[in-house]
C-alpha positions, 0 to 999 in steps of 0.5 A: 866581401865573403862576410857580407860587408861592403867592400872594394874588390881586388881585380888583379895584382901585377908584379912591376919587376921594381922595388918599392922602398917602404920600411924595408925594400919589397918587390913592387906590384900594381893592385888593380881595384873595382868599386861601385865608385871611387868617390870619397869624403876627400872628394868633396873636400876638394871640390869645396877647397877650389872656392867654385861652387859649381864644381862642388855642385857638379860632383854632388850631383853626379854622386846623387845620380851614380850612388842615390838615384832615387834622391835626384828628385825629393825637395832637398837633394843634398841634405838627402845625400848627406843623410843617406851617406851618413846611414850607410856609413853607420851601417858599414861601421856597424858591420865592422865591429861585428866582426872585429875588424879594424880599418887602421887609416880612417881619414877622409879620403879613405871613406867612399860615398857609396858606402863601401869599405876602401883603402884599408891597407894596414888593416887586421882582424882582432884576436883577443877582444880589446876595444882599444886594438890597433894595428897600423904602425902609423896609428901610435895613439890608437886614434883608429882604434877599434872602439873609435871607429864609430867616432872617426866615421862620425867626425869624417861625416861632419866634414862631409857636411862642412864641405856641402854647406854651400848647397845645404842652404843659401845662408851659412847659419842655416846651412850650418843648422841644417848639417848639425840636424843630420849629424846629430842622428848619427849616434843613434843610427849606429847604435841601432844597427850595431844592436841588430847584429848583436841581437843576430850574433846572439841568436835573439829573432825578437827585441828586448830592452836588455839586450844591448846590455846583455851583449856589452856584459859578454864583451866586458867579460871577454876583454877581462879574460882576453878571450878570443873575438871570433872564437868566442861567437863561434863557439857560442853557436855551437851546442855544448857549453863546456867547448867555449873557452870562457866556460871556466869563469864564473862571470861568464857561467853568470852571463851564459845562464842570462842568455839562456833565459833570453833565448827561452823568452823568444818563440824560435827554438834553439836549433833556429837560434844557432842557425841565425848565430852561424850566419853572423859569426864567421867561423874563420877570419884572416888571421893576422899570423897567417896573412904574415905567413902567406905574405913571406911565402909569396914575397920572399919565396915566390910561393903562392901556395900558403896564400891560395889556401888562406883564400880558400878558407876566408872565401867561405867564412861561414863554413862551420862544417869545415875543421881547420884548426890551423885557420881557427887557432889565434896566435900563442899568447906570447907571439909578438903584437901583430902590426900593419903597414900601408904596404900590407 
């Protein structure tokens, strides 16, 4: 939420006093969440599986009225609904990618029709940049890894389209053709929104044909050098190149020269570019080792002070004026690989 990414919110956490048996025995609690709704792609799949098209129609009509009321009176409201959900998901996943967020368990039942982030129990934020980053203990083959999130979202929307076929056209072949015509737009829409965010992260106000390559070449250098995702973009938002972790590497210096030349070809000055970057590059994220420290203190010692400190920091992720190295320093290189669980 503080990162300006649509998400469900936590209203309350209440301890039950009962044990929960996960990987180990843990104290039980109930998390009360609020959202625009809890309608999911899986909800539509369930309605379709009943074989009762009236159930499916009633659910999709309700979804239109609740989340997309302006589409209720268009010529093809169900096609319009599919397009709208697809676009919201493309925008959402692009925003995840911009901050290094890895959801962890992107099955269709964990994709909200509203376009909000939902059910991200085993999520985490990347430290060192690598497209194959995955954290969930059950994602042993990296299906939901960082770089795969757009593809999985596309797959999930294809499952939504499949469930909605009876509403898209009375003729099944025509319905499939309509669905495919919508689905094939996902890559272009995602990449468009991804590039918009990449430009902002690099302080670019206007468009040039080489912008995507400029952004991707930086990520390639970051991957090669194991650079921290958040801190690299945070430091680029500063004024002194020597503060940047990658400054010692020739590949980065060459990239930096190209970037400075690109900044010089836009009318906005460097101060405005830095201001734009600081609106899109968080200085602080929920560092995995800090999350673990807060969880351990609360779970095993009943101490909420670490959690309160962490919440205070991550509630202001763009607060560049706060000097909090304990919350911005990545884990040590020899730290164990972080792993998340559905109970996290």
